[in-house]
N, C-alpha and C positions, 0 to 999 in steps of 0.2 A: 834582285827585285822580287817583290811579293807577287805571287800569282793572283789571278783574278778570283779564284775560289777562296783564297785566304782573305783577300780584301772584303769579299762578300760576307764571309763568316764573321770577320771582325766588326763589320758594320751592323750585322744582325745582332751580335752580342751587345754592341753599344746601344742599339735601339732598345733591346730588352732591358738593359741596365737602366737606361734613361727612363723607360716606362715604369720600372719599379720605383725609382727614386721619385718620379712625379706622383705616382699613386700614394707612396708613403707620405709625401709632403701634403698632398690633398687630404689624406686621412688625419694628419696632425693639425692642419690649419683650417680645414673646410668647415667642420661643425663639431660641437661637443658630442662625445660618444657616451653611451650607457647612462643617460640622464635618469632613467627609471631605476637602474641598478644602484646608482650612487644615492638616490633618494631612499631606497630600501636600507642602505648602510646608515644613512643619517637617522632614519626612524628607528632602526634596530639598535644601534649603539646608544642613542639617546634614551630609548626605553629601557634598555638593559641597565644602564648606569643609574637611571632614576629608580628602578626597582632595587638595585643594589644598595643605594643610599637609604631608601625607605626600609629595606630589610634590616640594615645595620643601625637604624636610628636609635633603638634602645641601647646599643653598645658603642655609640659614636665616640663617647669620651674615652673608653678603654682602648679604642683602636687609633683614633687620630687626635683626640683632645689632650688637654693638659694633664689628665689623669692616666694617660697611657704608660705602660711599662717602657715603651720606647720614647723616652722623654724628649722634649724639645732640645735639650742640651746634646743628647746623643744624635739627634737628627742634624744639628749644626755641625757636629764633628764629621758625620758622614758626608754632608754637603761640601765640606772643605776638601775631602778626598776625591769626590766624584764630580764636583762642579754642578750638582743638582740644585734645584730651587723649589721652594714651596711657600705659597702665601700663608699657609697655616702656621708656619714657624716664625712669622714676623712678630707675633706677640704671644705671651703666655696667658692672656686674659681669657676667662671663660666666656665672657660676653662677646669678645671678638670671634672666638671659635664658633659660637652658636650663630652669629651673623653670617660667617663664611659658609656654614652648613646650610642655612636657609637659602643663601644666594646660589649655592651649588644645586639645590633641588630646583629652584626656579630656572636656572640656566639650562639644566638637563631637559626640563619640560619644554621650554621655548625652542631649544635646538631640535628636539624631536618634532615639534609642530612646524618648524620651518619659519619662524618669525625673525625677520632681519638676519637672515642666515649668515651673511658675510661676517657680521659682528659676533653673532652667537657661536659660530664655529671656532673663532679665536678664543672667546671666553670659555667655551666648553673644553677646548684643549688645555687651557690654563687650569681649569678645575680638575680635570683628570690627572694632569701632570702633578699638581700640588698634592692631591690626595694619595697618589701613588708614591710620591717621593717622601711624604710625611711618615708613612708606615710601610716601607717597602717589604718588610718581612712578615706582614700581618695577613696578607691575602693569599688566595689559592693559585695565583698565576693567570687567571682568566683576564685580569685587567692589564696584563702585559700586552696582549694583542690589541685590546681596546685602546691602550695608550698609543701604540703605533698607528692604528687606523685613524684615530681622531686627529693626529698630526698630519696625516696625508689628506684627510677630508678638508682641511683648511685650504688646500690648493684647488679643490674641486668646486664646481657650481652645483652643490648638492641641494639647492633650494629651488631648482627649476621645475620640479614635478612634485605633486602630492604635498604641498606646503601652503602655509598662509601667504608667503611671498608670491607664489604662483597665482593664487586666487586674487590677490591685490592687483597684480599686473594684468590679469585677465579682465577684471572689472574696469581698470584704468583704460585698457585698450578699447573696451566697449563704449565707455563714455567719450573717448576721443575719436571714435570712429567717424563721426559726422563732421569733425572739424579738420581743416586743412593744416598740414604740418608747416610750421614756419620755415622760410627759406634760410638755409645756413650757408656760411661761406665755405670755400673750398678747403681751407685749413681746418675748419671745424669738422667737416665730413671726413677728412683724412684722419684727424685725431680720433673720431669715433670709430672708424674702421680699424685703426691700429689698436685701440683699446679692446674691441671685439675679438680681433685676432689673438691678442695677448691672452685674454681670458680663456679662449678656446685652447690655445697651446698649453697653458698651465694646467687646465682641467684635464686634457688628454694625457699629459705627462703624469699627473697625479693618479689617474686611473691605471695607467701602465705600471706605476710603482706599486699600487695596491695589489694588482693581479700578480706581479712578480713576487711580492712579499708572501702571498698565500702559496704560490707554487714553491717558493724556497722553503717555506715552513713544512709543507707536506713532503717534499722531496728529501729534505735533511732528516726529518723524523723517520721516514721509511728507511733511508740508508743507515741511520743510527740503529734502528731495530735489526737490520740484517746482520750487523756485527755481533749481536748478542746471542749467546748460546740458548737462552730460554726462549727467545722468539724462533730460533731455528728448530728447536725441539717441540714447539707448540705448547709449551707449558707456561708462557708468560702471563696469560690471563688467569691461570690457576693461582699464581702467587699474588696477583693484583686483587683477586676476589677474597683473599684471606688476610689482607692487611687491615688491621683494626682502624687505621686512620681513614680508609676509604670504604667503609662498610656502613652506610646509613641504614640499610635494611639487611641485617645479618641473615635472616631466614631466606630472603630472595637471593642473596649472594651464595648461600649454601645450596639452594635449589639449582641455580645455574651451574655451579661448580660440579654438581653430580653428573652432568652431561659432558663427559670428558671429550668425546668426539666432536661435538659442536663447539666446545671451547677451543679445541685445536684448530678447527676449520676457521673460526672467527679470527684467531691470531694470524694465520697465514693470509687470510683475505685482507686483514687490516694492512699488513706489510705490502701486499700486492697493490692495493688501492693507493696507498700513499706514494709508493715509488712510481707507479704508472700515471699518477694524476697530472703532472706537467705535460705528458705526451698525448693525452686524449682530449685536450681542450679545443682542438680545431676540427672536431668531427662530432657526429651525433652520439658517439660512444660516451661523451661527457655526461649526458642526461642520466643513464643508469648508474654511472659512477657517482654523480652527485646525489642520487637517491640513496645509494648504499652508504655514502658518507653521512647523509642525514640520519639514517638509522643507527650508524655507529655512534654519532654524537649524542643522540637521544639515549642510547644505552649507557654511555659514559655518564650522562647527567643523572640517570636513575640509579645505576649500580654503584657508581663511585661518589655520588654526591657532589658533582662539580657542575652545577647548572650555569654559572657565569662563564666558565671556560667553554662549555658546549654551545651556549647561546652565541658567544663571540665567534666561534668557528662556523656555526650555521649561517650567521649574518655575513661573514666574510665569503662564504661559498656563493652567496647570492650575486656577487659581482660578475660571475661567469655566465649568468643567464641573460639572453639578449632582451632588448626592449620590447620586441614583438611578443615575448612571453608575458611580460607584465601588462601590455596593452590588451592581450587576449584574456587575462584573468577576469576583468569585470564582465565581459561578454559571457564567459563560462559561468560565472556566478548568477547572472541574470537568467541564463538558459536553465540552470539547475533550479532556480526559484520558480520559473514558469512551469517546469515539469512537475515540481512538487505541488504547486497550486492546482494544476490540471488533474492530478490524481485524487485530490480531496473531493468528497461528495458535495454536490451542490446544496446550498442551504434550503431547507424545507423539504428536500427529497428524502423519502423514507429509506433507511438502510436495510438492505436485504431484498430478495426477489419475491419472498412469499408474503409480504405485507399487503394489506388492503389499501388501494389507492384512495385519495381524498374524495369524499362524497360531497356533491353540491346540493343545493336546494331544489325545489320544484322548477322544472324547465331548464335546469342547468345541463342536463344530459342529452338534450335534443328532443325531437318530437316524440319518439317512442323508444322503449327499452325492452329487450327480450329478457325474460325471467325464466330460468330453468327450474322446473318443479320436480319433486321426487317421482320415482317410477310409479306408474299406475294412475297418474293424473295428467290431464291434458295441459299442453303449453298454452299460456294465455298471454296475449299482448295487452299490456296496460298502457293507457295513455297517461302522459305525465301532466296533463293539465288538471287543475283542480276539478272536483265533481261539478261545481257550479258553472264551469265554463264548457262542459260537454253538451253536445246537442242530442236530445233524445231521438231514438230511431222512429221512423214513420211507421204507422200501423195502417193496414188496409181495411 
C-alpha cells in the first residue's frame, strides 16, 4: 500500500500538472497574443517586398519576365521536379506579365496598409510564392525568409492593430455604440464563440510557428558556424570582407578589414549570439541580445550589400518584443516631441541674455522710470507723461 506521504506527493504533482495544462490551454484559447508584433511583421514584410519590386522595376523583364535567361520553359521543367507553382508562368505574354507585376505592387501596398487583411494576406502569399518560384536562382536569399513568413502570416490575425481594418472596425463600433445589439439564438451565439475560439487558436499557433522558425534559423546558423575552422579561428569575416560579390563599398570593407582584432571579436560574438538566442527569450537578457542582432544585421546590409535579407531578419526579430513595448512607443515619441518643443525659444523672445528688451511707447513702462546718468551728473527722475500733461509747480 502507498504511504500517506507518497499519496500527498502524487496529488501535489497532479495538481501542478493540471495547473500547467490549464494555463497552457487558457493561453492558447483565451486571447490572441502579440497582436502588435504581428502587425509589425505585416507592415515590415509588405513594405520590404514593395520596395523590392519597385527597386527591380527597371529589371523586371530580365528577372521574372519573358525575356529572362531563366525562361518559362526552364521554369516549367523545374516545377515538374519540385511541384512548385507560379502564376507568372501561366502565360508568355508580355502584357500578362506587366499586369501581374502591377497587381503585385498593389497587393503589397494594400497588405502593408492592412486593407481587407484576410484576403490580402492570401493574395500576398500567392504573389511572393509566384515571384520566388519564377526565378528561384535570381535573388540574394532574403526572400526565402519572407516567403516562409508570409505563409505563416496567413494563419494570424495580422490586421487587428495599426491597419485600415482596425480603423474601420473602430469607427463601426462607435457608430453602433448607441444601438442595441439584436437578440441572437443560442445556436448563433455558440457558433460565433466557436469561430472566435478557432481564430484565436489558429493565430496563436501561427505566432508560435513564427517564433520557432526564427529560433531554429538562429540556432542552426550558429551551430553550423561552430563547425567551421574559419569561425573558430576568428578569420571568417576577413574572407567575407574580401569577396568581390559582397563588396558594394570596397573602401569601407578594406577599412573594416584593417582592424583585425575587432573583426575577430565580431565573429566570435556573432556565433555566441546566434547559439544563445533561443535560450535568452524568456528573460530580460533578450533585449540587449536583440539590440546587438540589430547592429549585426545593419552591418550586413551595409558591408555585404544584402538589405533585403537584413530587413527580413530585423522584422522577424520584432516578433519577440511584447505588446507593452509597442504600446509604450507612441507615449515615448510624444514625450520626446514635448521635450524638444519645450527647449525651443518662445516666438518673439530675443535670443541671448545681452540683448535690449522691447521698448514700449509713452506710459508703457509705468508711472516713473529711473535713468542712470554718467558719473558727475545727478540722477534725475523723469515722468513718463507727456509735457502737456505735467502740472507746473506752485510758486510762493
